[in-house]
C-alpha positions in Angstrom: 4.5 -23.1 -14.4 1.0 -23.2 -15.7 -2.1 -22.9 -13.6 -3.1 -26.5 -13.7 0.3 -27.7 -12.5 0.3 -25.1 -9.6 -3.2 -26.3 -8.5 -2.0 -29.9 -8.5 0.7 -28.9 -5.9 -1.1 -26.4 -3.7 -4.7 -27.7 -4.0 -4.3 -31.0 -2.2 -5.7 -30.0 1.1 -4.0 -28.8 4.3 -2.0 -32.0 4.9 -0.8 -32.8 1.4 -0.3 -29.4 -0.3 3.1 -28.3 -1.4 4.7 -24.9 -1.5 5.9 -23.5 -4.8 9.6 -22.8 -5.3 10.6 -19.2 -6.0 11.0 -20.1 -9.7 7.7 -21.8 -9.9 5.9 -18.9 -8.2 7.5 -16.4 -10.6 6.6 -18.5 -13.7 3.0 -19.0 -12.4 2.4 -15.2 -11.8 4.0 -14.4 -15.1 1.5 -16.6 -16.8 -1.4 -15.1 -14.8 -0.4 -11.6 -15.8 -0.2 -12.3 -19.6 -2.4 -15.3 -20.4 -6.2 -15.3 -20.0 -7.6 -18.1 -17.7 -11.1 -19.1 -16.8 -12.6 -17.5 -13.8 -13.2 -21.0 -12.3 -9.5 -22.0 -12.5 -8.4 -18.6 -11.1 -10.9 -18.8 -8.3 -9.7 -22.3 -7.4 -6.1 -21.1 -7.4 -6.7 -18.0 -5.4 -8.7 -19.9 -2.7 -6.1 -22.6 -2.5 -3.4 -20.0 -2.0 -5.5 -18.3 0.7 -6.0 -21.6 2.6 -2.4 -22.5 2.3 -0.8 -19.2 2.9 2.1 -17.7 1.0 5.8 -18.4 1.8 8.6 -15.9 1.5 9.9 -17.7 -1.6 6.5 -17.6 -3.2 6.1 -13.9 -2.5 9.6 -13.2 -3.9 8.7 -15.1 -7.1 5.5 -13.2 -7.4 7.3 -9.9 -6.9 9.8 -10.6 -9.6 7.0 -11.2 -12.1 5.1 -8.1 -11.0 8.2 -6.0 -11.3 8.5 -6.9 -15.0 4.9 -5.9 -15.7 4.8 -2.6 -13.7 4.8 0.5 -15.8 7.4 3.1 -14.7 6.8 6.8 -14.1 9.1 9.7 -14.7 11.3 10.7 -11.8 9.6 13.7 -10.0 11.6 16.9 -9.7 12.2 16.5 -6.0 15.1 15.6 -3.7 13.0 13.2 -1.6 12.2 9.7 -2.6 8.8 8.9 -4.1 6.4 7.6 -1.4 4.3 4.8 -2.9 1.1 4.0 -0.9 -1.2 1.1 -1.9 -4.9 1.2 -1.1 -7.1 -1.8 -1.8 -9.6 -2.1 1.1 -13.3 -1.9 0.3 -14.4 -0.9 3.8 -13.2 0.1 7.2 -14.4 -0.3 10.7 -13.1 3.2 11.5 -12.5 6.2 9.3 -9.7 5.9 6.7 -7.0 8.4 7.6 -4.6 7.4 4.9 -5.6 10.3 2.5 -4.6 12.8 5.2 -1.2 11.1 5.5 -0.6 11.3 1.8 -1.7 14.9 1.5 0.5 16.0 4.5 3.4 14.2 2.9 2.9 16.0 -0.4 2.6 19.3 1.5 5.9 18.6 3.2 7.7 18.3 -0.2 7.5 14.5 -0.6 6.2 13.3 -4.0 3.5 10.7 -3.4 1.7 8.1 -5.6 -1.3 6.4 -4.1 -2.4 3.4 -6.2 -5.3 1.0 -5.8 -8.5 -0.5 -7.1 -11.1 -3.0 -6.3 -12.0 -4.5 -9.7 -15.5 -5.0 -11.0 -16.1 -1.3 -11.4 -16.8 -0.8 -7.7 -15.7 2.6 -6.3 -12.7 2.6 -4.0 -13.6 4.4 -0.7 -10.2 6.0 -0.3 -10.4 7.3 -3.9 -13.8 8.9 -3.1 -12.3 10.7 -0.1 -9.3 11.9 -2.2 -11.7 13.3 -4.8 -13.7 15.2 -2.2 -10.4 16.6 -0.9 -9.6 17.9 -4.4 -7.4 15.1 -5.7 -9.3 13.1 -8.3 -7.8 9.9 -9.7 -5.7 10.4 -12.9 -6.7 9.0 -16.3 -3.2 8.3 -17.6 0.5 8.1 -16.5 1.0 11.4 -18.2 -1.6 13.0 -15.9 0.1 11.3 -13.0 3.4 13.0 -13.9 1.7 16.3 -14.2 0.0 15.9 -10.8 3.3 15.1 -9.2 4.9 18.2 -10.7 2.0 20.5 -9.7 1.0 19.1 -6.3 3.4 16.3 -5.4 0.5 13.9 -5.3 -1.0 11.5 -7.9 -3.9 9.1 -7.3 -3.4 6.3 -9.7 -5.8 3.4 -10.6 -3.9 0.1 -10.6 -4.9 -0.6 -14.2 -2.6 2.3 -15.3 0.4 0.7 -13.5 -0.2 -3.0 -14.1 -3.1 -3.9 -16.4 -2.5 -7.6 -15.9 -2.9 -7.4 -12.2 -6.0 -5.2 -12.5 -7.6 -8.0 -14.5 -6.9 -10.5 -11.7 -8.4 -8.1 -9.1 -11.7 -8.3 -11.0 -12.4 -11.6 -9.3 -12.7 -10.1 -5.9 -16.4 -9.4 -6.1 -17.2 -13.0 -7.2 -14.9 -14.6 -4.6 -16.1 -12.4 -1.8 -12.6 -11.9 -0.4 -9.1 -10.6 -1.2 -6.7 -13.0 -2.8 -3.0 -13.2 -3.5 -3.3 -10.5 -6.2 -4.1 -7.9 -3.5 -1.1 -8.9 -1.5 1.3 -8.7 -4.4 -0.2 -5.3 -5.3 1.4 -3.9 -2.2 4.8 -4.6 -3.7 4.2 -2.5 -6.9 7.1 -0.1 -7.5 6.8 2.4 -10.3 10.1 4.0 -9.6 12.7 1.4 -8.7 15.7 2.7 -6.7 14.0 6.0 -6.0 11.0 5.0 -4.0 9.9 4.3 -0.5 6.9 1.9 -0.3 4.5 1.7 2.6 4.1 -2.0 3.1 1.4 -2.9 5.6 -0.6 -6.0 6.6 -3.0 -6.9 9.3 -1.3 -10.3 9.6 2.0 -10.2 11.4 3.4 -13.3 9.7 2.6 -11.9 6.2 4.2 -8.6 7.1 7.3 -10.4 8.3 7.5 -12.3 5.0 7.0 -9.2 2.9 9.7 -7.5 4.9 12.0 -10.5 4.4 11.6 -10.2 0.6 12.6 -6.5 0.7 15.5 -7.1 3.1 16.8 -9.7 0.6 16.6 -7.3 -2.3 17.9 -4.3 -0.4 15.0 -2.1 -1.4 13.5 0.6 0.8 10.2 0.5 2.5 8.4 1.2 5.8 6.7 -1.8 7.4 3.8 -1.5 9.7 0.6 -3.2 10.9 -2.3 -2.0 8.7 -5.5 -0.5 10.1 -8.5 -2.3 8.6 -6.3 -3.3 5.6 -5.2 0.3 4.9 -1.7 1.8 5.4 -2.2 4.3 8.2 -1.4 4.1 11.8 -4.2 3.2 14.1 -5.2 6.5 15.8 -5.7 4.8 19.2 -2.5 2.7 19.4 0.7 3.2 17.4 2.1 0.1 15.6 5.8 -0.6 15.3 7.2 1.2 12.3 10.3 -0.4 10.7 12.4 1.1 8.0 14.1 -1.5 5.7 17.0 -0.3 3.5 20.2 -1.8 2.2 19.3 -5.2 3.6 18.9 -4.0 7.2 15.9 -3.2 9.4 15.7 -0.1 11.6 12.9 0.3 14.1 11.9 4.0 14.0 9.0 3.7 16.4 8.2 0.8 18.8 4.7 -0.3 19.3 2.8 1.8 21.8 -0.7 0.7 22.7 -1.3 3.8 24.8 -0.2 6.5 22.4 -3.6 7.3 20.8 -6.6 9.4 21.4 -9.6 7.3 22.2 -12.7 7.9 20.1 -10.9 10.8 18.3 -12.8 10.0 15.1 -16.5 9.1 15.4 -17.5 9.7 11.8 -19.2 6.8 9.9 -16.4 5.2 8.0 -18.8 4.5 5.1 -19.7 8.2 4.8 -16.9 9.5 2.5 -18.2 13.1 2.7 -18.1 13.1 6.6 -14.6 11.5 6.6 -13.4 14.0 4.1 -14.7 16.9 6.2 -12.9 15.5 9.3 -9.7 15.1 7.4 -9.9 18.6 6.0 -10.3 20.0 9.5 -7.1 18.0 10.4 -5.2 19.3 7.4 -6.1 22.9 8.2 -5.3 22.6 11.9 -8.8 22.8 13.3 -8.5 19.2 14.5 -5.4 17.6 16.1 -3.5 14.9 14.2 -3.6 11.7 16.2 -0.2 10.9 17.8 0.3 7.6 16.0 -0.5 9.2 12.6 2.0 12.0 13.4 4.6 9.4 14.2 4.0 7.6 10.9 4.1 11.0 9.0 7.5 11.8 10.7 8.8 8.3 9.8 7.8 8.8 6.1 9.4 12.3 5.9 12.6 11.0 7.4 12.8 7.8 5.4 12.2 9.6 2.1 15.1 11.9 2.8 13.0 15.0 3.2 14.5 15.7 6.7 18.0 15.6 8.2 17.0 13.0 10.8 13.9 11.7 12.7 14.0 14.5 15.2 13.9 17.1 12.4 11.0 15.2 10.8 9.1 15.3 14.2 9.7 19.0 14.4 8.3 19.5 10.8 5.2 17.6 11.8 4.8 19.4 15.0 4.7 22.8 13.4 2.5 21.7 10.6 5.1 22.1 7.9 3.5 23.0 4.5 0.0 22.7 5.9 -1.3 25.4 3.7 1.3 25.0 0.9 
């Protein structure tokens, strides 16, 4: 399906627009990833998709296309699954704790890839925090492989994994908002069959549809409400954390609005250096890990196969396993 035909279906207004079939969505995104299109047409399509919302069939079709265009990485020398963490948010209302999650996972023996980007050359806040913590973004997939072998953690710009998608993300600055490309980016899988993706969304319906796609395909992921668009548990209230695998959903943690530590992080979320210092204190044990983040960390350790069961994973988190390793 070409862009003009898609616009004719979904761009008719809220009452007359039509959803795309799975096959149409796949063909449309395939074309978007390989064929240049004018910014005006892309902007029209992305805004129409935003107003309409994406169905599960559309997301499944988009995923099939992105799977074909995602570059693969070599399997890390680890028994655990590769944790794949997307980061695409330009700003937060509270400090971004995701880098601490990724680093603690790597210290616990879980190989981790964090991928992301904003497009337009704008710096990604989470990448700046990682760099201040000693984990600069890699410049190639070969460097990513080396980083995984040396430290279990690679920070990967999206253009290395999927150049076609990175080109679509360039429109974000001109549109002034995220679009369907940022949603599909959360489904990137550079190691099919050996990965655990952290799939998060601030919108419950979107999260349910993303989960539905993965349940249908039998792939593994942890599903959770995002915090300011980023995949870390809100430090003041734990979201539900669901593990999907082999076509089934398992709730590892129920939602708990009273599990957090109020005002535990007062740093300016836009001050990357201040946030990095706070996270370093947490990583080195001078500052407690918020309970919801500890729960998310345990869920990741268990679901990647790094622990015998969830109780073992909780114990690993409680004693600060690998904190200095």
